[in-house]
C-alpha positions as CSV (number, residue, x, y, z in Angstrom):
1,M,0.1,-0.1,0.1
2,D,1.4,3.4,-1.2
3,R,2.1,6.1,1.6
4,V,0.7,9.5,0.6
5,G,3.5,11.7,1.4
6,T,2.5,14.8,3.7
7,S,4.3,18.0,5.3
8,R,3.8,19.2,8.3
9,V,2.6,22.8,8.5
10,T,3.4,24.5,11.7
11,Q,2.4,28.0,13.3
12,N,5.7,29.7,12.4
13,M,5.4,28.5,8.6
14,L,1.9,30.1,8.7
15,V,3.0,33.3,10.0
16,G,5.9,33.9,7.9
17,T,3.9,33.0,4.9
18,S,1.1,35.6,6.2
19,M,3.7,38.3,7.0
20,A,5.1,37.8,3.4
21,S,1.7,38.1,1.7
22,L,1.1,41.2,3.6
23,Q,4.0,42.7,2.6
24,R,3.5,42.4,-1.2
25,R,0.0,43.8,-0.4
26,M,1.7,46.5,1.2
27,S,4.0,47.2,-1.4
28,G,1.4,47.0,-4.3
29,L,-0.5,49.6,-2.4
30,A,2.7,51.7,-1.8
31,S,3.0,51.6,-5.3
32,V,0.3,52.8,-6.6
33,Q,-0.1,55.4,-4.5
34,E,3.3,56.8,-5.3
35,Q,2.3,56.8,-9.2
36,L,-0.8,58.7,-8.0
37,S,1.5,61.3,-6.1
38,T,4.0,61.9,-8.9
39,G,1.8,61.3,-11.7
40,K,4.2,58.9,-13.3
41,V,4.2,55.3,-14.0
42,L,8.2,55.6,-14.0
43,N,9.8,56.7,-10.8
44,R,12.8,54.7,-11.0
45,P,14.6,52.5,-13.7
46,S,13.5,49.1,-11.6
47,D,9.9,50.0,-12.3
48,S,10.5,49.0,-16.0
49,P,13.8,49.1,-17.4
50,T,12.3,48.5,-21.1
51,D,10.2,51.3,-20.8
52,T,12.9,53.5,-18.9
53,T,15.1,52.7,-22.0
54,A,12.6,54.1,-24.4
55,A,11.5,56.9,-22.1
56,M,15.5,58.2,-22.3
57,R,16.1,57.9,-26.3
58,M,12.6,59.8,-26.3
59,R,13.9,62.5,-23.9
60,S,17.0,62.8,-25.9
61,A,15.0,63.2,-29.5
62,L,12.8,65.7,-27.6
63,S,15.5,67.7,-26.4
64,A,17.4,67.9,-29.9
65,Q,13.7,68.9,-31.2
66,Q,13.3,71.6,-29.0
67,Q,16.8,72.6,-29.9
68,Y,16.2,72.8,-33.7
69,L,13.1,74.3,-32.6
70,R,14.8,77.6,-31.0
71,N,17.2,77.7,-33.9
72,A,14.6,77.9,-36.5
73,Q,12.6,80.4,-34.2
74,D,15.9,82.8,-33.9
75,G,16.7,82.3,-37.7
76,L,12.9,83.7,-38.1
77,A,14.1,86.8,-36.1
78,W,16.9,87.5,-38.0
79,T,15.5,87.5,-41.3
80,G,12.6,89.6,-39.8
81,M,15.0,92.2,-38.8
82,I,16.9,91.7,-42.0
83,D,13.8,92.0,-44.0
84,Q,12.3,95.1,-42.3
85,T,15.8,96.6,-42.6
86,L,15.8,96.1,-46.4
87,G,12.7,97.7,-46.6
88,S,13.8,100.9,-44.6
89,V,17.1,101.0,-46.9
90,T,14.6,100.8,-50.3
91,D,12.7,103.8,-49.5
92,Q,15.9,105.6,-48.1
93,V,17.7,104.9,-51.5
94,R,14.6,105.5,-53.6
95,R,14.1,109.0,-52.2
96,A,17.8,109.8,-53.1
97,R,17.5,108.7,-56.3
98,E,14.0,111.1,-56.8
99,L,16.2,113.9,-55.2
100,A,19.4,112.9,-57.9
101,L,16.2,113.1,-60.7
102,Q,15.0,116.7,-59.3
103,G,18.5,117.9,-59.4
104,A,19.5,116.7,-62.8
105,S,17.4,119.4,-64.0
106,S,19.1,122.1,-65.8
107,S,16.6,124.8,-64.5
108,M,17.6,124.2,-60.8
109,S,19.3,126.9,-58.9
110,P,22.3,126.3,-57.1
111,A,20.7,127.0,-53.6
112,A,18.2,124.1,-54.2
113,R,20.5,121.6,-55.0
114,T,22.5,122.5,-52.1
115,A,19.6,121.7,-50.1
116,L,19.2,118.7,-52.0
117,A,22.4,117.5,-51.2
118,A,21.8,118.2,-47.5
119,E,19.0,115.9,-47.6
120,V,20.9,113.3,-49.5
121,R,23.8,113.4,-46.7
122,Q,21.1,112.9,-44.3
123,I,20.2,109.8,-46.4
124,R,23.8,108.3,-46.2
125,E,23.6,108.5,-42.3
126,G,20.4,106.6,-42.3
127,V,21.2,104.1,-44.8
128,L,24.8,103.7,-42.6
129,N,22.7,103.2,-39.6
130,D,20.6,100.8,-41.1
131,A,23.6,98.7,-42.2
132,N,24.7,98.7,-38.9
133,T,21.5,97.2,-37.4
134,D,21.7,94.2,-34.9
135,Y,19.9,91.6,-33.3
136,L,21.1,90.8,-29.8
137,G,24.0,92.4,-30.2
138,R,25.2,91.3,-33.5
139,P,25.2,93.4,-36.8
140,V,22.7,91.2,-39.0
141,F,24.7,92.3,-42.0
142,G,28.1,91.7,-40.3
143,G,28.6,87.8,-40.9
144,T,30.3,86.3,-38.0
145,T,32.0,89.1,-36.4
146,T,32.3,89.5,-33.0
147,G,32.1,93.2,-33.3
148,P,29.2,95.7,-32.8
149,L,29.5,97.2,-36.5
150,A,29.2,95.8,-39.8
151,Y,30.5,99.3,-41.6
152,D,32.5,102.0,-40.1
153,A,31.8,105.5,-40.8
154,T,33.4,105.9,-44.2
155,G,31.3,102.8,-45.4
156,T,34.2,100.5,-45.2
157,Y,32.9,97.0,-44.5
158,V,34.3,95.9,-41.2
159,G,32.5,92.5,-40.6
160,Q,33.5,89.0,-41.2
161,P,31.8,87.8,-44.5
162,D,31.2,83.9,-43.2
163,P,27.4,83.1,-43.3
164,V,25.5,82.6,-40.2
165,R,23.6,79.4,-40.3
166,R,21.2,77.5,-38.1
167,A,20.5,73.9,-37.9
168,V,17.1,73.2,-37.9
169,A,16.9,69.8,-38.6
170,D,19.1,66.8,-38.6
171,G,22.1,67.5,-40.9
172,V,20.3,70.2,-42.5
173,Q,21.7,73.8,-41.5
174,V,20.0,77.4,-43.1
175,R,21.7,80.4,-43.5
176,V,19.9,83.2,-41.8
177,D,21.8,86.2,-42.7
178,V,22.7,88.6,-45.7
179,A,26.1,89.6,-46.5
180,G,26.6,93.2,-46.4
181,T,28.5,93.5,-49.2
182,D,26.2,91.8,-51.2
183,V,23.7,94.6,-50.3
184,F,25.6,97.5,-49.4
185,G,28.7,97.2,-51.4
186,D,32.0,98.0,-49.7
187,G,34.3,100.9,-50.0
188,A,34.3,102.8,-53.4
189,T,31.8,100.7,-54.8
190,S,29.1,101.0,-51.8
191,V,26.1,102.5,-51.9
192,F,27.4,105.2,-49.1
193,A,30.1,106.1,-51.8
194,E,27.3,106.7,-54.3
195,L,25.5,109.0,-52.4
196,S,28.4,110.7,-51.2
197,D,29.0,111.2,-54.9
198,L,25.6,112.5,-55.5
199,V,26.1,115.1,-52.5
200,T,29.4,116.4,-54.5
201,A,28.0,116.3,-57.5
202,L,24.7,118.2,-56.4
203,E,26.6,120.7,-54.6
204,T,29.1,121.6,-57.6
205,G,26.0,121.5,-60.0
206,N,28.0,118.6,-61.9
207,E,25.2,117.0,-63.9
208,P,26.8,114.2,-65.6
209,G,27.8,113.2,-62.0
210,I,24.2,113.5,-60.7
211,R,22.8,111.5,-63.7
212,A,25.5,108.9,-63.3
213,A,24.1,108.8,-59.3
214,V,20.7,108.1,-60.6
215,D,21.8,105.2,-62.6
216,A,24.1,104.0,-59.7
217,L,21.2,104.1,-57.2
218,G,18.7,102.7,-59.6
219,A,21.0,99.5,-60.1
220,R,21.4,99.7,-56.4
221,M,17.7,99.5,-55.9
222,E,17.7,96.3,-58.2
223,T,20.0,94.8,-55.6
224,I,18.6,95.3,-52.9
225,G,15.3,93.9,-54.0
226,A,16.8,91.0,-54.9
227,A,18.4,90.6,-51.4
228,R,15.2,91.1,-50.4
229,A,13.8,88.2,-52.2
230,G,16.1,86.0,-51.1
231,I,15.6,86.9,-47.4
232,G,12.0,86.3,-47.9
233,A,12.5,82.5,-49.2
234,T,14.8,81.9,-46.2
235,A,12.0,83.1,-43.9
236,N,9.4,81.1,-45.4
237,R,11.7,77.8,-45.3
238,L,12.4,78.4,-41.5
239,E,8.6,79.0,-41.2
240,R,8.2,75.6,-42.5
241,A,11.3,74.0,-39.9
242,V,9.3,75.7,-37.2
243,Q,6.0,74.2,-38.1
244,Q,7.5,70.9,-38.6
245,N,9.5,70.8,-35.4
246,Q,6.5,72.1,-33.4
247,D,4.7,68.9,-34.8
248,T,7.1,66.7,-34.0
249,V,7.9,68.0,-30.3
250,I,3.8,67.5,-29.9
251,D,4.2,63.9,-31.1
252,V,7.5,62.9,-29.1
253,T,5.9,64.6,-25.8
254,A,2.7,62.7,-26.4
255,S,4.7,59.3,-27.0
256,L,6.8,60.1,-23.9
257,S,3.6,61.0,-21.9
258,D,2.3,57.1,-23.0
259,I,4.8,55.7,-21.3
260,E,5.9,57.8,-18.3
261,D,2.6,59.2,-16.9
262,V,0.0,57.5,-14.9
263,D,-3.5,56.5,-16.5
264,L,-5.5,58.3,-13.4
265,A,-8.8,56.1,-14.2
266,K,-6.7,52.7,-14.2
267,A,-4.7,54.0,-11.1
268,M,-7.8,54.5,-9.2
269,M,-9.0,51.2,-10.1
270,D,-6.0,49.6,-9.1
271,L,-5.6,51.4,-5.9
272,K,-9.0,50.3,-5.0
273,V,-8.0,46.7,-5.7
274,Q,-5.0,46.9,-3.7
275,E,-6.8,48.4,-0.5
276,V,-9.2,45.7,-0.9
277,A,-6.3,42.9,-1.2
278,Y,-4.5,44.5,1.6
279,Q,-7.4,44.8,3.8
280,A,-8.1,40.8,3.4
281,A,-4.4,40.4,3.7
282,L,-4.5,42.0,7.3
283,A,-8.0,40.4,8.1
284,G,-6.2,37.3,7.4
285,T,-3.2,37.5,9.1
286,A,-5.1,38.9,11.9
287,R,-6.3,35.3,12.2
288,V,-3.4,33.8,11.8
289,L,-1.4,35.3,14.6
290,Q,-4.0,35.0,17.2
291,P,-2.6,33.8,20.7
292,S,-2.5,30.1,21.2
293,L,-2.8,28.5,24.7
294,V,0.7,27.8,24.3
295,D,1.5,31.5,24.5
296,F,-0.8,31.9,27.5
297,L,1.2,29.2,29.4
298,R,4.5,30.8,29.1
């Protein structure tokens, strides 16, 4: 006749099992309470090593996208400042050309031409100020210069011709400046020299010189117009980059939230379940740990 194996269950075993079960329930309850208090499912890497790794990768990607977004927004600020400045320069050069056309009339008196020359001189100062327009302390037509000016008082370019670029995506850089020499020229071939020549021609009554200034300023307006069209195209590209980066930041943030953040409805249900289980474990443990007759006889 086969014997059925039996095992002896002692009081200590019951106590140990009950305490272990109680500890598990307490841990489960504490975990859910922590999630609700922090709003995060992942509070430490041990909560889920796989999700923690994924979250770290997403955070790195999110940081990169946010930097690309800031770069694109900074580039938009540059192009906006440049476009505004070129608009002002266009108006001033147009006005100087109009004055030159007036001064080219043989019927104009020397005094009237002198008055025109005085206005052109003021226009030259205004154009020079615009050529040194800065954004956050950097001249927008000065390239990569660390100095405060793109042009000195004589109309000589003192900036650095290297382009200013902004990274707006992985491996994508956009030039956000315009070389001052491409718009205003430099030295003897600059708009400042052209305006100075016009002043001299008006003051001396040099009609051929005045007509030459009319042609030079007309060509200069075309140059400025081309630069303004180019910076407008750059601004459009940067606007698209801003929108794309904003959309990507939203998508990555949502994905990160799916991994890290607590589902409040589910967590509340889990909390109720854990509370019921913990109360049941407490009740069971209390029964197991009731004093026995032996305890009273000690």
